[in-house]
Backbone bond lengths (Angstrom), bond angles and torsions (degrees), N, CA, C in turn:
res aa  C-N    CA-C-N  psi(-1)  N-CA   C-N-CA  omega(-1)  CA-C   N-CA-C  phi
1 X - - - 1.458 - - 1.524 107.60 -
2 X 1.304 114.65 129.77 1.464 119.03 179.85 1.520 109.95 -77.07
3 X 1.309 114.78 166.34 1.466 120.04 179.34 1.532 110.40 -60.17
4 X 1.310 116.99 -40.62 1.467 121.04 179.34 1.518 110.53 -64.21
5 X 1.314 117.81 -43.41 1.463 121.31 178.64 1.526 111.41 -62.18
6 X 1.351 116.27 -39.27 1.469 120.12 178.26 1.525 110.74 -62.68
7 X 1.314 115.92 -46.21 1.474 119.39 179.62 1.521 111.63 -64.29
8 X 1.318 117.71 -39.38 1.467 121.25 178.76 1.519 111.55 -67.59
9 X 1.323 117.22 -36.19 1.459 119.59 -179.64 1.527 111.16 -65.47
10 X 1.333 117.13 -29.99 1.465 119.68 176.70 1.525 111.38 -68.35
11 X 1.313 116.97 -25.13 1.462 121.91 179.88 1.517 112.71 -85.40
12 X 1.306 117.02 -13.47 1.472 120.33 -178.19 1.522 109.74 -61.24
13 X 1.313 115.59 142.57 1.463 119.96 -179.62 1.512 109.82 -82.73
14 X 1.311 117.31 138.67 1.464 119.26 177.51 1.528 110.38 -66.22
15 X 1.330 114.72 158.22 1.463 119.58 -177.29 1.526 111.97 -66.26
16 X 1.331 117.79 -16.52 1.468 120.85 179.96 1.521 111.95 -89.68
17 X 1.313 117.35 0.69 1.471 119.89 -179.16 1.517 110.17 -64.01
18 X 1.294 115.64 142.13 1.469 121.51 179.79 1.509 109.24 -119.43
19 X 1.313 116.25 154.21 1.458 117.66 177.55 1.528 109.44 -64.46
20 X 1.302 116.75 152.33 1.465 119.10 -178.98 1.524 111.11 -64.12
21 X 1.304 115.33 148.40 1.459 120.60 175.39 1.527 106.61 -95.57
22 X 1.302 115.41 114.93 1.454 120.02 -178.21 1.526 109.74 -84.20
23 X 1.307 117.15 143.90 1.468 118.61 178.03 1.522 110.21 -65.85
24 X 1.309 114.85 154.20 1.456 117.45 177.71 1.525 108.72 -70.41
25 X 1.296 114.72 158.37 1.461 120.39 179.76 1.523 109.72 -74.93
26 X 1.305 115.84 157.32 1.464 119.65 170.94 1.521 108.82 -67.24
27 X 1.332 115.56 -35.80 1.465 122.37 175.41 1.523 107.35 -129.25
28 X 1.320 115.97 120.33 1.463 121.14 177.03 1.523 107.44 -105.71
29 X 1.328 116.33 138.56 1.463 118.84 179.35 1.515 110.67 -138.53
30 X 1.326 113.59 163.77 1.461 121.44 175.66 1.518 107.78 -151.15
31 X 1.306 115.53 151.50 1.457 120.94 171.57 1.518 106.68 -94.53
32 X 1.329 115.95 132.78 1.461 119.98 -175.64 1.526 109.33 -127.28
33 X 1.330 116.20 115.21 1.462 121.07 179.06 1.521 109.65 -80.23
34 X 1.332 116.14 129.50 1.460 122.41 -179.50 1.521 109.44 -133.39
35 X 1.332 116.11 176.81 1.463 121.73 177.33 1.527 111.67 -64.64
36 X 1.311 117.59 -21.40 1.465 120.55 -176.97 1.518 112.34 -103.62
37 X 1.310 117.54 3.72 1.459 121.49 179.23 1.518 111.16 125.53
38 X 1.316 114.81 177.79 1.457 120.44 179.74 1.524 109.71 -85.15
39 X 1.316 115.01 126.86 1.460 121.17 177.16 1.518 109.43 -108.54
40 X 1.322 115.84 136.81 1.445 119.97 170.37 1.519 106.06 -91.42
41 X 1.318 116.32 117.71 1.458 122.77 179.99 1.516 107.83 -106.33
42 X 1.343 116.73 138.76 1.463 119.91 179.81 1.518 110.22 -143.94
43 X 1.333 114.32 144.95 1.461 121.30 175.47 1.521 108.95 -128.15
44 X 1.327 114.81 149.31 1.466 122.62 174.68 1.520 106.79 -143.29
45 X 1.299 116.19 131.45 1.467 121.81 -179.72 1.527 111.66 51.64
46 X 1.339 116.65 37.64 1.452 121.36 176.29 1.513 115.55 79.00
47 X 1.325 117.52 4.87 1.467 121.00 -179.83 1.527 110.05 -117.86
48 X 1.332 115.31 146.14 1.462 120.25 178.61 1.526 108.12 -75.37
49 X 1.328 116.26 123.99 1.463 120.86 179.84 1.525 112.25 -110.69
50 X 1.337 116.55 -15.04 1.463 119.14 179.10 1.520 110.98 -152.73
51 X 1.312 113.67 139.78 1.455 124.84 169.41 1.520 102.32 -146.78
52 X 1.311 115.04 85.63 1.459 120.23 -164.37 1.520 113.06 -128.79
53 X 1.325 114.51 147.03 1.461 121.19 174.07 1.528 110.82 -84.60
54 X 1.333 117.71 -2.91 1.461 121.73 -178.34 1.515 111.84 -63.05
55 X 1.331 115.96 157.85 1.467 118.90 -178.69 1.531 110.30 -72.84
56 X 1.307 114.31 155.18 1.460 122.10 -171.92 1.531 112.76 -57.14
57 X 1.303 117.86 -49.00 1.467 120.12 -176.90 1.528 111.76 -63.17
58 X 1.325 116.55 -45.96 1.465 120.00 179.73 1.521 111.01 -61.51
59 X 1.330 116.68 -46.14 1.464 120.24 -177.31 1.523 112.33 -69.04
60 X 1.318 118.71 -41.59 1.463 119.06 180.00 1.530 110.50 -67.34
61 X 1.314 117.94 -35.43 1.466 120.38 175.14 1.525 110.47 -65.24
62 X 1.301 116.22 -41.42 1.468 120.74 178.49 1.539 110.66 -63.33
63 X 1.325 116.90 -43.39 1.459 121.40 177.33 1.533 110.53 -62.86
64 X 1.327 116.41 -41.06 1.467 120.46 -179.70 1.524 111.22 -64.41
65 X 1.324 117.34 -39.65 1.469 120.42 179.45 1.521 112.08 -71.64
66 X 1.321 116.73 -39.60 1.468 120.45 -173.08 1.525 113.76 -85.50
67 X 1.335 117.55 -30.29 1.459 119.54 -172.25 1.525 112.44 -119.46
68 X 1.318 117.13 -58.75 1.461 121.31 -176.53 1.525 109.01 -168.31
69 X 1.315 116.84 146.12 1.467 118.34 176.31 1.530 112.93 -72.28
70 X 1.348 117.27 -10.23 1.468 120.60 178.70 1.529 109.73 -87.51
71 X 1.318 115.49 78.26 1.465 122.84 178.68 1.528 106.68 -111.12
72 X 1.337 115.43 116.02 1.451 119.60 -177.11 1.519 111.06 -127.69
73 X 1.323 115.30 146.20 1.458 119.68 174.26 1.525 107.02 -75.75
74 X 1.331 115.37 108.46 1.460 122.13 179.93 1.525 108.01 -137.02
75 X 1.328 117.10 81.18 1.464 121.12 -175.14 1.524 114.48 -55.47
76 X 1.324 118.26 -33.96 1.460 120.84 -177.62 1.520 112.80 -59.30
77 X 1.310 117.27 -31.59 1.463 121.21 -179.99 1.526 111.46 -69.38
78 X 1.326 116.78 -13.13 1.457 121.16 -177.32 1.522 113.18 -112.27
79 X 1.316 117.37 14.62 1.464 120.88 -178.25 1.529 112.16 -54.81
80 X 1.327 117.73 -46.67 1.463 120.67 -178.18 1.528 111.15 -66.83
81 X 1.312 117.13 -40.44 1.471 120.76 179.03 1.522 109.83 -62.61
82 X 1.331 116.65 -46.61 1.472 120.76 179.89 1.520 111.22 -63.50
83 X 1.335 116.59 -41.54 1.471 120.35 179.50 1.526 110.30 -61.49
84 X 1.323 117.52 -47.63 1.462 120.18 -179.26 1.525 111.21 -65.15
85 X 1.313 117.59 -39.07 1.468 120.90 178.07 1.526 110.19 -63.96
86 X 1.315 117.42 -43.98 1.473 121.12 178.29 1.530 111.02 -62.75
87 X 1.320 117.10 -41.33 1.467 120.50 178.01 1.523 110.69 -63.18
88 X 1.323 116.22 -41.58 1.459 120.46 178.34 1.540 110.20 -62.49
89 X 1.306 116.67 -48.20 1.468 120.70 -177.40 1.533 112.20 -68.70
90 X 1.324 117.49 -18.70 1.465 121.32 175.55 1.532 111.09 -90.81
91 X 1.336 117.31 -0.97 1.461 121.11 179.18 1.518 114.03 82.71
92 X 1.326 117.56 8.43 1.470 120.97 -178.72 1.532 113.52 -94.29
93 X 1.321 118.13 -4.52 1.461 122.41 -178.91 1.524 108.07 -135.35
94 X 1.330 116.38 135.24 1.463 120.64 -178.60 1.513 113.18 -107.87
95 X 1.321 116.77 -13.30 1.464 119.97 176.04 1.521 108.13 -150.51
96 X 1.313 115.11 161.09 1.460 120.67 -178.24 1.523 109.85 -99.80
97 X 1.311 115.20 141.58 1.450 121.64 176.09 1.532 106.94 -109.31
98 X 1.310 115.00 67.06 1.458 122.15 -176.37 1.525 109.57 -132.43
99 X 1.310 115.92 142.75 1.459 119.27 171.73 1.521 106.95 -84.73
100 X 1.323 115.73 134.39 1.460 120.15 179.86 1.525 109.79 -117.17
101 X 1.307 114.46 156.73 1.453 122.36 177.69 1.521 106.38 -132.58
102 X 1.313 116.00 123.69 1.469 121.15 -176.70 1.525 112.94 -93.04
103 X 1.313 116.94 35.09 1.463 121.67 179.60 1.523 112.57 -55.92
104 X 1.326 117.70 -36.20 1.468 120.92 -177.26 1.531 112.93 -80.40
105 X 1.308 117.79 -4.22 1.469 121.64 -176.99 1.530 110.50 -94.18
106 X 1.317 114.79 150.89 1.461 120.95 173.97 1.532 108.08 -74.90
107 X 1.319 117.83 166.36 1.468 118.90 177.23 1.536 113.09 -56.06
108 X 1.340 118.06 -40.67 1.461 119.60 179.16 1.529 110.57 -68.40
109 X 1.327 117.64 -39.60 1.466 120.47 176.55 1.528 110.47 -60.77
110 X 1.324 116.43 -40.22 1.469 119.62 178.33 1.516 110.69 -60.65
111 X 1.331 116.57 -41.03 1.462 120.90 178.59 1.525 110.10 -60.80
112 X 1.319 117.06 -45.92 1.465 122.23 -178.48 1.528 111.10 -70.82
113 X 1.321 116.96 -48.01 1.462 121.38 -172.70 1.523 114.06 -75.88
114 X 1.308 117.52 -33.38 1.464 118.62 -175.14 1.522 112.06 -64.55
115 X 1.327 117.83 -29.86 1.461 120.35 179.25 1.526 113.27 -104.89
116 X 1.316 117.48 4.68 1.464 120.51 -176.45 1.525 113.34 -54.11
117 X 1.317 119.85 -45.05 1.471 118.65 178.57 1.538 113.02 -61.30
118 X 1.334 117.50 -22.75 1.468 120.17 177.99 1.525 111.67 -77.40
119 X 1.333 116.98 -26.96 1.465 121.86 -176.23 1.524 113.54 -83.69
120 X 1.307 116.49 -15.35 1.458 120.58 -178.47 1.527 108.12 -152.56
121 X 1.287 116.71 165.08 1.460 120.01 178.69 1.522 108.81 -139.02
122 X 1.316 115.14 170.67 1.457 122.12 -178.28 1.532 109.50 -52.45
123 X 1.324 116.24 126.95 1.464 121.22 177.60 1.515 114.68 83.86
124 X 1.318 118.10 -0.86 1.463 121.34 -179.64 1.513 109.51 -123.97
125 X 1.300 115.83 148.03 1.452 120.49 178.62 1.527 110.08 -115.34
126 X 1.302 114.31 166.97 1.456 122.15 173.44 1.522 106.53 -141.36
127 X 1.309 117.37 178.34 1.465 120.69 -178.77 1.521 110.05 -112.91
128 X 1.328 114.50 162.28 1.462 120.31 177.52 1.526 110.15 -59.69
129 X 1.324 116.57 -40.88 1.457 121.10 179.47 1.517 112.46 -63.83
130 X 1.313 116.87 -39.26 1.462 120.51 178.48 1.522 110.49 -65.12
131 X 1.335 116.74 -43.80 1.464 119.74 178.13 1.524 109.64 -62.02
132 X 1.335 116.96 -42.75 1.466 120.69 178.65 1.527 110.77 -58.83
133 X 1.305 117.26 -43.78 1.472 120.75 178.78 1.523 111.02 -64.83
134 X 1.322 116.72 -40.75 1.456 120.64 -177.43 1.526 113.50 -69.06
135 X 1.344 117.17 -21.91 1.464 119.36 175.54 1.534 110.41 -98.11
136 X 1.335 114.99 14.12 1.470 122.62 177.03 1.522 113.02 64.88
137 X 1.322 115.88 35.41 1.462 123.25 175.06 1.527 107.80 -134.14
138 X 1.335 117.92 65.17 1.464 121.17 -170.49 1.529 115.55 -59.28
139 X 1.304 118.01 -19.82 1.476 120.09 -179.82 1.530 111.98 -98.45
140 X 1.294 116.65 10.21 1.466 120.36 -173.74 1.520 113.91 -105.03
141 X 1.343 117.70 28.92 1.470 119.46 -178.73 1.525 112.16 -57.95
142 X 1.327 117.76 -41.78 1.473 120.29 179.62 1.522 110.82 -66.71
143 X 1.331 116.25 -40.17 1.465 120.04 178.80 1.527 110.25 -64.61
144 X 1.332 116.72 -37.39 1.466 120.60 175.84 1.528 109.01 -61.62
145 X 1.323 117.06 -44.13 1.465 120.95 178.19 1.522 112.05 -60.09
146 X 1.311 116.36 -42.28 1.467 120.75 178.38 1.526 110.36 -64.95
147 X 1.323 116.72 -43.29 1.464 120.73 179.15 1.523 110.87 -61.87
148 X 1.319 116.53 -43.37 1.462 120.14 -179.94 1.525 111.32 -69.54
149 X 1.312 116.99 -33.00 1.457 121.22 179.17 1.524 112.88 -65.05
150 X 1.323 116.25 -23.03 1.464 121.14 179.12 1.529 111.58 -108.82
151 X 1.320 116.53 22.55 1.458 122.39 -179.17 1.537 109.96 -56.87
152 X 1.337 118.26 118.48 1.465 119.00 178.97 1.531 113.38 -78.02
153 X 1.332 116.64 -4.04 1.466 120.48 -177.75 1.535 110.60 -126.63
154 X 1.327 115.59 53.43 1.465 121.09 179.93 1.527 110.63 -53.51
155 X 1.293 115.94 146.17 1.459 127.04 -179.76 1.531 110.25 72.11
156 X 1.328 117.97 -53.03 1.461 120.93 -179.88 1.528 109.90 -60.87
157 X 1.316 117.12 -46.01 1.474 121.96 169.60 1.523 105.00 -103.45
158 X 1.326 118.23 112.14 1.467 123.98 -162.34 1.533 116.35 -75.92
159 X 1.326 116.58 65.96 1.462 120.11 177.70 1.533 111.35 -66.85
160 X 1.334 117.54 -18.82 1.465 120.45 179.13 1.524 112.00 -65.69
161 X 1.330 117.96 -17.00 1.466 121.82 -178.76 1.524 112.79 -83.20
162 X 1.320 117.55 -0.52 1.461 121.26 -179.86 1.525 107.57 -101.99
163 X 1.335 115.69 125.04 1.466 121.85 -175.10 1.527 109.70 -126.99
164 X 1.320 115.69 173.06 1.457 120.78 178.29 1.521 111.66 -68.05
165 X 1.335 115.55 157.82 1.476 121.91 -178.61 1.528 111.71 -59.25
166 X 1.326 117.04 -29.46 1.463 121.13 -179.67 1.537 112.32 -87.31
167 X 1.334 116.75 5.58 1.458 121.04 179.13 1.515 114.01 90.01
168 X 1.331 117.28 -4.35 1.464 120.15 -179.52 1.521 111.44 -75.77
169 X 1.316 114.44 147.17 1.457 119.39 172.89 1.515 107.35 -78.59
170 X 1.305 115.57 129.12 1.457 120.41 177.67 1.512 107.61 -123.45
171 X 1.300 116.65 165.12 1.444 125.65 -174.91 1.509 119.98 -8.09
172 X 1.317 114.65 142.47 1.453 122.62 174.32 1.527 106.38 -155.32
173 X 1.324 116.73 136.43 1.470 120.51 -176.40 1.524 112.47 -55.63
174 X 1.326 117.38 -34.27 1.460 121.12 179.92 1.518 113.34 -87.27
175 X 1.332 116.78 0.68 1.460 121.82 -178.35 1.521 111.20 96.37
176 X 1.317 115.46 158.25 1.469 120.29 -176.84 1.527 112.70 -65.90
177 X 1.327 117.68 -30.25 1.476 118.91 177.45 1.532 110.68 -63.80
178 X 1.329 116.35 -39.52 1.476 119.90 177.87 1.527 110.07 -66.24
179 X 1.329 116.58 -41.97 1.468 120.15 179.17 1.531 110.04 -62.44
180 X 1.318 116.34 -44.18 1.466 121.44 178.77 1.532 110.63 -61.93
181 X 1.335 116.82 -42.68 1.464 121.30 178.11 1.528 110.12 -58.28
182 X 1.330 117.21 -48.30 1.471 121.37 -177.66 1.522 111.45 -63.73
183 X 1.323 116.82 -43.25 1.468 119.75 179.24 1.520 111.82 -66.59
184 X 1.337 117.34 -40.13 1.467 120.79 176.59 1.511 111.21 -65.52
185 X 1.307 117.38 -40.57 1.461 122.16 177.59 1.526 109.98 -57.69
186 X 1.334 115.83 -47.39 1.453 119.82 -177.38 1.528 111.96 -70.75
187 X 1.313 117.10 -33.28 1.466 118.59 -178.56 1.530 111.99 -71.74
188 X 1.334 117.59 -24.37 1.463 121.30 179.76 1.519 113.04 -80.00
189 X 1.315 116.78 -22.13 1.478 120.44 -175.59 1.507 111.46 -85.56
């Protein structure tokens, strides 16, 4: 054995060596394909911070600015979120058992979104004007619509259940076909 071979053999890894265990991300995310489109799902500190139709680069940059620059694609951290979302979209779940964090929402969005499940329920709709009245801002129907249109937790916080005063479906981040799908799904159950 040459001197070089001896030195290299000392550097060889033992057969019991294991790959390094990397720390979990401050924000873990995954892309999840569904019947209504691809959702970017993200969790931070055990809470869901995003369920968005936004594109991956925009959303991960937004998460990095708002929460932490350590944003990593770690699908395993979102297994429960994906399972509950799949159950909901299959009609087997009527509500989510997830902790959410509205870090990505503006103060007005937090006001609208935090009580959204109280203003409507599975299979029932309400109007932007009704939500505005219920948050004690009766003239803010358009602002409610804007807040819901930028909902960072689509589906999980059911902004799809809010419709126009005339019964028409209006804007939805995932598109009107996705909104129609969700409302039809809920009306059949």
